[in-house]
C-alpha positions as CSV (number, residue, x, y, z in Angstrom):
1,X,76.9,199.2,-211.0
2,X,79.3,199.9,-208.2
3,X,78.8,203.7,-208.2
4,X,75.0,203.0,-208.2
5,X,75.3,200.9,-205.0
6,X,77.6,203.7,-203.4
7,X,74.9,206.4,-204.3
8,X,72.2,204.1,-202.8
9,X,74.2,203.7,-199.6
10,X,74.9,207.3,-199.6
11,X,71.3,208.1,-199.7
12,X,70.2,205.5,-197.3
13,X,72.9,207.0,-194.9
14,X,71.5,210.5,-195.3
15,X,67.9,209.4,-194.8
16,X,68.9,207.5,-191.7
17,X,70.9,210.5,-190.2
18,X,67.5,212.7,-191.0
19,X,65.5,209.9,-189.3
20,X,67.6,209.9,-186.2
21,X,67.5,213.7,-185.7
22,X,63.8,213.6,-186.0
23,X,63.8,210.6,-183.4
24,X,65.8,212.7,-181.0
25,X,63.6,215.7,-181.2
26,X,60.6,213.2,-180.6
27,X,62.5,211.7,-177.6
28,X,63.3,215.0,-176.1
29,X,59.8,216.1,-176.7
30,X,58.4,213.0,-174.7
31,X,61.0,213.7,-171.9
32,X,59.6,217.2,-171.5
33,X,56.1,216.1,-171.6
34,X,56.7,213.7,-168.8
35,X,58.6,216.2,-166.7
36,X,56.0,218.9,-167.0
37,X,53.3,216.3,-166.5
38,X,54.9,215.1,-163.2
39,X,55.5,218.7,-162.3
40,X,51.9,219.6,-162.7
41,X,50.9,216.5,-160.6
42,X,53.1,217.6,-157.8
43,X,52.0,221.1,-157.7
44,X,48.3,219.9,-157.6
45,X,49.2,217.5,-154.7
46,X,51.2,220.2,-153.0
47,X,48.4,222.8,-153.4
48,X,45.9,220.2,-152.1
49,X,48.0,219.3,-149.1
50,X,48.7,223.0,-148.2
51,X,45.0,224.1,-148.4
52,X,44.1,221.3,-146.3
53,X,46.7,222.3,-143.6
54,X,45.5,225.8,-143.6
55,X,41.6,225.2,-143.9
56,X,41.5,222.1,-141.5
57,X,41.0,224.4,-138.4
58,X,38.3,226.6,-140.1
59,X,36.6,223.2,-141.3
60,X,36.8,222.0,-137.8
61,X,35.0,224.8,-136.3
62,X,32.4,224.7,-138.9
63,X,31.9,220.9,-138.4
64,X,31.5,221.7,-134.7
65,X,28.9,224.2,-135.2
66,X,27.1,221.6,-137.4
67,X,27.2,219.2,-135.1
68,X,25.9,221.3,-132.3
69,X,23.1,222.3,-134.7
70,X,22.3,218.7,-135.3
71,X,22.6,217.9,-131.6
72,X,21.6,220.7,-129.6
73,X,20.7,219.0,-126.2
74,X,22.6,216.9,-124.1
75,X,21.3,213.1,-123.9
76,X,18.7,213.7,-121.1
77,X,17.2,216.6,-123.3
78,X,16.5,214.3,-126.3
79,X,13.0,212.6,-126.3
80,X,13.1,209.6,-128.8
81,X,9.4,209.9,-129.5
82,X,9.5,213.6,-130.5
83,X,13.3,214.4,-131.1
84,X,14.3,217.3,-129.1
85,X,12.7,218.4,-125.8
86,X,10.5,221.6,-126.3
87,X,11.8,222.9,-123.0
88,X,15.2,223.6,-124.4
89,X,14.2,225.6,-127.4
90,X,14.7,229.3,-127.0
91,X,11.5,231.4,-126.4
92,X,12.4,233.7,-129.2
93,X,12.7,230.6,-131.6
94,X,9.3,229.5,-130.3
95,X,7.6,232.7,-131.2
96,X,9.1,232.8,-134.6
97,X,7.9,229.4,-135.2
98,X,4.5,230.1,-133.9
99,X,4.2,233.4,-135.9
100,X,5.4,231.3,-138.9
101,X,2.8,228.5,-138.5
102,X,-0.2,230.6,-138.3
């Protein structure tokens, strides 16, 4: 019976060592997944920051042009009942609108 217990303990030790190897591989895999996940997150944040810094002047110009399009006149040219005073509309645009409405 003593030999049987020794064999069982030896098998148990072998299985435990194999389980430890698998567990270490799993732990290493989890570590690399976390590392590359954080690296991917850092790259995305870095690209967003870089693109914002490079595109911000262009976007500012676009937003200024859009603001001028929405608010073409100065405050004295704005009629609250009509919107924009017809006196500030360029003649070419008036002709185009008249031709379009006919």
